C-alpha positions as CSV (number, residue, x, y, z in Angstrom):
1,A,-72.8,0.2,-45.6
2,L,-72.7,-3.1,-43.9
3,V,-75.2,-3.0,-40.3
4,A,-72.9,-4.6,-37.4
5,D,-74.3,-8.2,-36.1
6,A,-75.3,-6.9,-33.2
7,D,-77.1,-4.5,-34.3
8,D,-78.7,-6.9,-36.7
9,Q,-79.6,-8.8,-33.7
10,H,-81.3,-5.9,-31.8
11,A,-83.0,-5.1,-34.6
12,R,-84.7,-8.7,-34.9
13,R,-85.3,-8.6,-31.1
14,L,-86.7,-5.3,-31.1
15,A,-88.8,-6.6,-34.1
16,E,-90.1,-10.0,-32.2
17,C,-91.1,-7.5,-29.4
18,V,-93.5,-5.9,-31.6
19,I,-94.8,-8.5,-33.2
20,Q,-95.1,-10.6,-30.3
21,G,-96.9,-7.9,-29.0
22,T,-99.4,-8.6,-31.3
23,R,-99.9,-12.1,-29.9
24,Q,-100.7,-11.2,-26.4
25,A,-103.5,-9.1,-27.6
26,G,-104.8,-11.8,-29.9
27,R,-104.3,-10.4,-32.8
28,T,-102.8,-10.6,-36.6
29,Q,-103.0,-7.1,-37.8
30,L,-101.1,-4.7,-36.6
31,T,-101.9,-1.2,-36.4
32,E,-100.3,1.7,-38.7
33,F,-98.0,2.8,-36.2
34,E,-97.0,-0.6,-35.1
35,S,-96.3,-1.5,-38.7
36,K,-94.0,1.6,-38.7
37,E,-92.0,0.4,-35.7
38,L,-91.8,-2.8,-37.5
39,L,-90.0,-0.9,-40.2
40,R,-88.1,1.3,-37.9
41,T,-86.5,-1.6,-35.8
42,Y,-84.6,-2.2,-39.4
43,G,-83.6,1.3,-39.7
44,I,-86.3,2.2,-42.7
45,P,-87.3,5.6,-42.1
46,V,-91.0,6.1,-41.1
47,V,-92.5,9.6,-40.7
48,D,-93.1,10.7,-37.0
49,T,-96.3,8.8,-35.8
50,R,-97.8,9.3,-32.6
51,V,-101.1,7.7,-31.3
52,A,-103.6,9.9,-29.6
53,S,-106.7,8.2,-27.9
54,S,-108.6,11.3,-27.5
55,E,-109.3,14.6,-29.1
56,E,-107.4,16.7,-26.5
57,E,-104.5,14.4,-27.0
58,A,-104.8,14.8,-30.8
59,V,-104.4,18.5,-30.3
60,Q,-101.8,18.5,-28.0
61,L,-99.6,16.0,-30.3
62,A,-100.5,18.3,-32.9
63,A,-99.0,21.4,-32.0
64,A,-95.9,19.1,-30.5
65,I,-95.3,18.2,-33.7
66,G,-96.2,21.5,-35.6
67,F,-98.9,22.2,-37.7
68,P,-99.5,21.2,-41.0
69,V,-100.5,17.9,-39.9
70,V,-101.9,14.4,-40.5
71,L,-105.0,12.8,-38.6
72,K,-105.3,8.9,-39.6
73,L,-107.9,6.6,-38.1
74,H,-106.0,4.3,-35.4
75,S,-107.8,1.0,-35.6
76,E,-106.9,-2.7,-34.6
77,T,-109.6,-3.9,-37.5
78,I,-109.5,-1.4,-40.7
79,T,-107.0,-1.5,-42.6
80,H,-108.0,0.5,-45.6
81,K,-108.5,4.0,-43.9
82,T,-109.4,5.8,-46.9
83,D,-112.2,3.2,-47.2
84,V,-113.9,4.9,-44.1
85,D,-112.5,8.5,-44.7
86,G,-110.3,7.8,-42.1
87,V,-107.4,10.1,-43.5
88,K,-107.3,14.2,-43.3
89,L,-104.5,15.8,-44.6
90,S,-102.7,19.4,-44.4
91,L,-104.8,20.8,-40.8
92,A,-103.3,23.8,-40.5
93,D,-104.6,24.4,-36.9
94,E,-105.7,23.6,-33.8
95,Q,-109.6,24.1,-34.9
96,A,-109.1,22.1,-38.0
97,A,-107.4,19.3,-35.8
98,R,-110.6,18.9,-33.6
99,R,-112.7,19.0,-36.2
100,A,-111.1,16.2,-37.9
101,F,-110.8,13.9,-35.0
102,R,-114.8,14.2,-35.0
103,E,-115.3,13.6,-38.4
104,I,-112.9,10.7,-38.7
105,E,-114.4,9.2,-35.1
106,S,-118.2,9.9,-36.3
107,S,-117.3,8.0,-40.0
108,V,-116.3,5.3,-38.8
109,E,-118.5,4.6,-36.1
110,A,-121.4,5.3,-39.2
111,R,-119.8,3.3,-42.2
112,A,-117.9,-0.1,-39.5
113,G,-119.7,0.5,-36.0
114,Q,-118.2,1.1,-32.8
115,G,-115.5,-0.4,-31.1
116,H,-113.1,-0.3,-34.6
117,F,-112.5,3.8,-33.7
118,R,-109.4,3.5,-31.1
119,G,-108.5,7.0,-31.6
120,V,-106.1,8.3,-34.2
121,T,-102.1,9.0,-35.3
122,V,-101.2,12.0,-35.3
123,Q,-98.1,13.0,-38.2
124,P,-96.6,16.2,-39.7
125,M,-97.8,16.9,-43.5
126,V,-94.9,16.0,-45.5
127,R,-93.8,18.6,-48.3
128,R,-91.4,17.2,-50.6
129,E,-91.2,17.0,-54.0
130,G,-90.8,13.7,-55.2
131,Y,-93.0,10.4,-55.9
132,E,-94.9,7.6,-54.1
133,I,-94.3,4.3,-54.7
134,V,-95.3,1.1,-52.9
135,V,-92.9,-1.4,-51.5
136,G,-94.8,-4.7,-50.4
137,S,-94.4,-8.3,-49.8
138,S,-97.0,-11.3,-50.1
139,V,-96.8,-15.3,-50.1
140,D,-97.1,-17.1,-53.3
141,A,-98.0,-20.6,-52.9
142,Q,-94.7,-22.1,-54.8
143,L,-92.3,-19.3,-53.8
144,G,-93.3,-18.1,-51.0
145,P,-92.4,-14.9,-49.4
146,V,-92.2,-12.1,-52.8
147,L,-91.6,-8.7,-52.9
148,L,-93.2,-5.7,-55.0
149,F,-91.6,-2.5,-55.6
150,G,-93.5,0.2,-58.1
151,T,-95.7,3.4,-58.5
152,G,-97.6,4.1,-55.4
153,G,-100.4,6.5,-53.9
154,Q,-103.7,6.2,-54.1
155,L,-103.9,5.1,-58.1
156,V,-101.7,1.9,-57.4
157,E,-104.3,-0.6,-58.8
158,V,-104.8,2.2,-61.7
159,Y,-101.4,2.3,-62.9
160,R,-100.1,-1.3,-62.2
161,D,-96.7,-0.6,-62.7
162,R,-94.9,-3.0,-60.5
163,A,-92.1,-5.5,-60.2
164,L,-91.7,-8.8,-58.0
165,A,-88.6,-10.3,-56.7
166,L,-87.3,-13.2,-54.3
167,P,-86.0,-12.3,-50.9
168,P,-83.1,-11.4,-49.8
169,L,-81.7,-8.3,-51.5
170,N,-78.7,-6.8,-52.2
171,T,-78.3,-3.2,-54.0
172,T,-77.7,-4.6,-57.1
173,L,-80.5,-6.8,-57.2
174,A,-83.0,-3.8,-55.3
175,R,-81.9,-1.7,-58.4
176,R,-82.5,-4.2,-61.4
177,M,-86.1,-4.6,-59.5
178,M,-86.7,-0.8,-59.5
179,E,-85.2,-0.3,-63.4
180,Q,-88.1,-2.9,-64.2
181,T,-90.5,-0.4,-63.6
182,H,-91.9,3.0,-65.4
183,I,-91.5,4.9,-61.9
184,Y,-87.8,4.2,-62.2
185,R,-87.1,6.5,-65.3
186,A,-89.1,9.6,-63.5
187,M,-87.0,8.8,-60.4
188,K,-83.6,9.4,-62.3
189,G,-84.9,13.2,-63.2
190,V,-87.2,14.2,-65.7
191,R,-88.2,17.4,-67.3
192,G,-85.9,19.9,-64.8
193,R,-86.7,17.7,-61.9
194,K,-83.8,16.3,-59.5
195,P,-83.3,12.7,-59.6
196,V,-84.2,10.8,-56.3
197,D,-81.7,9.3,-53.5
198,L,-81.5,5.8,-55.0
199,E,-79.0,5.0,-52.9
200,A,-81.2,5.5,-49.8
201,L,-84.1,3.7,-51.7
202,E,-81.6,1.1,-52.8
203,Q,-80.8,0.8,-48.7
204,A,-84.0,0.8,-47.7
205,L,-85.4,-2.2,-49.9
206,V,-82.2,-3.9,-48.6
207,R,-83.2,-3.8,-45.3
208,F,-87.2,-4.3,-46.0
209,S,-85.9,-7.5,-48.1
210,Q,-83.8,-8.4,-44.3
211,M,-86.9,-7.9,-42.5
212,I,-88.9,-10.5,-44.4
213,V,-86.4,-12.9,-44.2
214,E,-85.7,-12.6,-40.5
215,Q,-89.5,-12.4,-39.7
216,P,-91.1,-15.5,-41.2
217,R,-94.2,-14.8,-39.4
218,I,-95.0,-11.9,-42.0
219,H,-97.8,-13.1,-44.3
220,E,-98.3,-9.5,-46.0
221,V,-96.3,-6.2,-45.8
222,D,-98.0,-2.9,-47.7
223,V,-95.7,0.1,-47.2
224,N,-97.8,2.9,-49.5
225,P,-97.3,5.7,-49.8
226,F,-93.6,5.3,-49.5
227,L,-92.2,8.6,-50.6
228,V,-89.0,8.9,-52.5
229,S,-87.4,12.3,-53.1
230,P,-83.9,14.4,-53.5
231,E,-83.6,14.2,-49.9
232,G,-84.3,10.8,-49.1
233,V,-86.8,8.4,-48.4
234,V,-89.8,7.8,-45.7
235,A,-92.4,5.7,-44.9
236,L,-96.0,7.3,-45.0
237,D,-98.1,4.8,-44.5
238,A,-97.7,0.6,-43.7
239,R,-99.7,-2.4,-43.4
240,V,-98.5,-5.3,-42.0
241,I,-100.8,-8.7,-41.5
242,L,-99.3,-11.9,-40.0
243,H,-99.5,-16.3,-40.3
244,P,-102.5,-17.2,-38.1
245,W,-101.1,-17.7,-34.1
246,A,-102.5,-21.3,-34.8
247,T,-99.8,-21.9,-37.8
248,A,-96.7,-23.7,-36.3
249,D,-93.3,-22.1,-36.7
250,D,-92.5,-25.2,-38.5
251,A,-95.1,-24.7,-40.9
252,L,-94.8,-21.3,-42.0
253,P,-94.1,-20.5,-46.1
254,A,-90.5,-21.4,-46.5
255,L,-87.8,-18.9,-48.5
256,A,-87.3,-20.2,-52.4
257,I,-83.6,-18.8,-51.6
258,R,-82.5,-20.0,-48.2
259,P,-81.9,-17.4,-45.7
260,Y,-78.6,-15.8,-44.2
261,P,-76.8,-19.0,-42.1
262,I,-76.2,-16.7,-38.7
263,Q,-75.4,-19.9,-36.6
264,Y,-72.3,-19.8,-38.4
265,T,-71.1,-16.9,-36.8
266,F,-68.2,-17.1,-34.6
267,S,-65.7,-14.6,-32.7
268,F,-61.8,-15.5,-33.1
269,Q,-58.9,-13.8,-31.2
270,A,-55.4,-13.8,-33.5
271,K,-51.8,-14.4,-31.8
272,D,-51.6,-10.7,-31.8
273,G,-54.9,-10.0,-30.0
274,S,-56.8,-8.8,-32.9
275,A,-60.4,-9.5,-32.6
276,F,-62.6,-11.0,-35.6
277,T,-65.8,-12.0,-36.5
278,I,-65.9,-14.9,-38.8
279,R,-69.5,-15.0,-40.5
280,P,-70.7,-15.8,-44.0
281,I,-70.3,-13.4,-46.6
282,R,-73.1,-11.2,-46.9
283,P,-74.8,-9.0,-50.4
284,E,-73.2,-5.9,-48.4
285,D,-69.9,-7.1,-48.3
286,E,-69.4,-5.8,-51.8
287,P,-67.5,-2.3,-50.8
288,A,-64.9,-3.8,-48.5
289,M,-64.6,-7.1,-51.0
290,V,-62.8,-4.4,-53.1
291,S,-60.4,-3.2,-50.5
292,F,-59.7,-7.0,-49.7
293,H,-58.5,-7.4,-53.3
294,R,-56.6,-4.5,-53.1
295,D,-54.6,-5.7,-50.5
296,L,-53.5,-9.0,-51.4
297,S,-50.1,-9.9,-53.1
298,E,-49.6,-10.9,-56.6
299,H,-48.2,-14.0,-54.9
300,S,-51.6,-14.6,-52.9
301,V,-53.7,-14.1,-55.8
302,Y,-51.3,-16.8,-57.9
303,M,-51.5,-19.1,-54.8
304,R,-55.4,-18.8,-54.6
305,Y,-56.2,-18.9,-58.8
306,F,-53.5,-20.7,-60.0
307,H,-52.7,-18.0,-62.2
308,A,-52.9,-14.1,-62.4
309,L,-55.7,-12.3,-61.9
310,S,-55.6,-8.9,-62.6
311,L,-57.0,-6.1,-59.5
312,G,-59.4,-4.5,-62.2
313,R,-60.6,-8.3,-63.5
314,R,-61.2,-9.3,-59.2
315,V,-63.3,-6.3,-58.4
316,E,-65.5,-6.1,-61.3
317,H,-68.9,-4.9,-59.9
318,E,-70.7,-7.9,-61.6
319,R,-68.0,-10.8,-61.0
320,L,-68.0,-9.4,-56.7
321,A,-72.1,-9.3,-56.7
322,R,-71.8,-12.9,-57.9
323,I,-69.3,-13.7,-54.6
324,C,-71.3,-11.5,-52.5
325,F,-74.7,-12.5,-53.4
326,V,-74.6,-16.5,-53.1
327,D,-77.2,-19.1,-52.8
328,Y,-76.3,-20.4,-49.2
329,D,-77.8,-23.7,-50.0
330,R,-75.2,-24.5,-52.6
331,E,-71.9,-22.4,-51.1
332,I,-71.1,-21.0,-48.0
333,A,-68.4,-18.2,-47.9
334,L,-66.6,-17.5,-44.5
335,V,-65.1,-14.0,-44.2
336,A,-63.1,-12.7,-41.3
337,D,-64.5,-9.7,-40.4
338,R,-62.1,-7.1,-38.1
339,K,-64.1,-5.2,-35.8
340,D,-61.4,-3.1,-34.4
341,S,-60.1,-1.9,-37.7
342,P,-58.1,1.4,-38.3
343,V,-60.3,1.7,-41.5
344,A,-63.7,3.4,-41.5
345,G,-66.3,0.9,-40.5
346,Y,-64.5,-2.5,-40.7
347,E,-62.4,-5.1,-43.2
348,I,-62.2,-8.2,-44.7
349,A,-59.3,-10.0,-43.5
350,A,-59.7,-13.7,-45.1
351,V,-62.5,-15.6,-47.2
352,A,-63.3,-18.9,-46.8
353,R,-65.3,-20.7,-49.6
354,L,-67.4,-24.1,-49.4
355,T,-68.7,-24.9,-52.9
356,K,-71.2,-28.1,-52.9
357,L,-71.0,-30.6,-56.2
358,P,-74.1,-31.5,-57.4
359,N,-75.9,-34.6,-57.0
360,A,-73.0,-35.4,-54.0
361,R,-72.2,-34.6,-50.8
362,E,-69.2,-33.4,-51.2
363,A,-68.1,-30.0,-51.1
364,E,-64.8,-27.9,-52.5
365,I,-63.2,-25.8,-50.4
366,A,-61.0,-22.8,-50.6
367,L,-59.1,-19.9,-48.5
368,V,-57.3,-16.4,-48.8
369,V,-55.9,-14.5,-46.3
370,S,-54.9,-10.7,-46.7
371,D,-51.2,-10.9,-46.6
372,K,-51.1,-8.1,-43.7
373,F,-53.1,-10.8,-41.7
374,Q,-51.2,-13.5,-42.3
375,H,-49.3,-15.8,-39.7
376,R,-51.7,-14.9,-37.2
377,G,-53.5,-18.3,-37.0
378,L,-56.3,-16.7,-38.9
379,G,-56.1,-19.7,-41.9
380,T,-56.2,-22.2,-39.5
381,A,-59.4,-20.9,-37.9
382,M,-61.0,-20.3,-41.0
383,W,-60.4,-23.9,-42.5
384,Q,-61.6,-25.1,-38.9
385,R,-64.7,-23.3,-39.6
386,L,-65.4,-24.8,-42.8
387,V,-65.1,-28.0,-41.8
388,D,-67.5,-27.4,-39.1
389,V,-70.0,-26.1,-42.0
390,G,-69.3,-29.0,-44.0
391,R,-70.5,-31.5,-40.6
392,T,-73.5,-29.1,-40.3
393,E,-74.4,-29.2,-43.6
394,Q,-74.1,-33.3,-43.5
395,L,-71.8,-33.5,-46.1
396,R,-69.3,-36.5,-46.2
397,R,-66.4,-35.3,-47.9
398,L,-64.4,-31.7,-48.5
399,T,-61.8,-31.4,-51.5
400,A,-59.0,-28.9,-51.8
401,T,-56.9,-28.4,-54.7
402,I,-53.7,-26.6,-53.9
403,L,-50.4,-25.9,-55.9
404,A,-47.8,-28.0,-55.5
405,E,-45.2,-25.4,-54.2
406,N,-47.9,-24.1,-51.6
407,Y,-46.4,-25.7,-48.6
408,E,-48.0,-23.4,-45.8
409,M,-51.5,-24.8,-47.3
410,Q,-50.6,-28.4,-47.6
411,H,-49.7,-28.5,-43.6
412,L,-52.4,-26.7,-42.7
413,C,-54.3,-29.2,-44.1
414,E,-52.3,-32.3,-42.9
415,K,-52.7,-30.6,-39.3
416,L,-56.2,-30.5,-39.6
417,G,-56.4,-34.3,-41.1
418,F,-56.7,-33.9,-44.4
419,R,-55.1,-36.8,-46.7
420,L,-52.6,-35.3,-49.5
421,K,-52.1,-36.7,-53.1
422,Q,-49.9,-35.3,-55.6
423,D,-51.7,-34.6,-59.1
424,T,-49.8,-36.6,-61.8
425,G,-48.8,-33.8,-64.6
426,E,-50.9,-31.0,-63.1
427,G,-48.7,-29.4,-60.5
428,T,-51.3,-29.4,-57.7
429,V,-52.0,-31.5,-54.7
430,T,-55.7,-32.5,-53.8
431,A,-56.5,-32.6,-50.1
432,T,-59.3,-34.8,-49.1
433,L,-61.3,-35.1,-45.5
434,D,-63.8,-37.5,-45.1
435,L,-66.3,-36.2,-42.3
């Protein structure tokens, strides 16, 4: 399901608060607790993690969480806790928790020196039949941020079972990424074991990708182990490193694929009072696009595509995946998202598309409005937004090809200043607007 725009903005603000907190502390390395908070702001499930600065506090938190628990080193400087014997598992009672706290403290001071121990985190001991995977991100000198998925746990460097991908991901690309690994076969269920919740894993990867796209200050992320099971997914540990604060925002590594152009989001109220959000299309819109095409009449389909096109063909998964997952450098597709829809979640009422021509500052544009939302001013609003996008993208000309019998579309173009020209023998009209 698509996360609401307001929820997206809230997540971004919370994530930025976590990141800015480390800036104020003069750090580029997030603690495990901060790293998990960052994941949680993007809806990625994390294990309940609480910080204890003293032995007594650790015991109290362990009792509140419920035994058995896990105690881990809480440090602002040490990222690999197992290197300093900083992880204690399956602590069954108060006595075990006290002993673990003291052992972690003494081990860290002996191996790393004083000042590195800031307490412990207390977490429930998660017992699920599943697989430990790793999800991560790093920066490539040529490609910018790159995502990683594969077999995790303590033997991650031994198995080296991993796949790479460029953000952003949709669920289809997330699945393709998983399919490149050996662990994927096991996750589907082998030798009598139940398959893991692959849909939950897909969603987590999409949200992780969204975090990397929206938070360019992130240099490196390592979520390991990330436990996947039939009951769902949960991050058991996480490590996040930021770019140096001396690096200016405009000098941070750029994404190989242009991020979601949130600046092209507008509010619109139709003639009947219905409220819409006009925004760029997203990979998660695919289910809503299926419903959109189901509601289109044969007449509307013909006016848009100039020939009959069956519903089955229009809603093919591979076709819609290409439509919903676009390279925003080459194409901007806007959808009208009806927020007050009686349909569960939201519904798409119209789609407008701007496709840039190669080696030219020109673009072709097209529009289709769902039959039940026509004659409300929505088409005019969408067309005007495409013009605004074209200007912002510094294009010189927009062109639309319209069927000769589509008088409503021709009238709309004339109203917005387009020049119309009959295409001899083609049965079409070309509408052109110089920007």
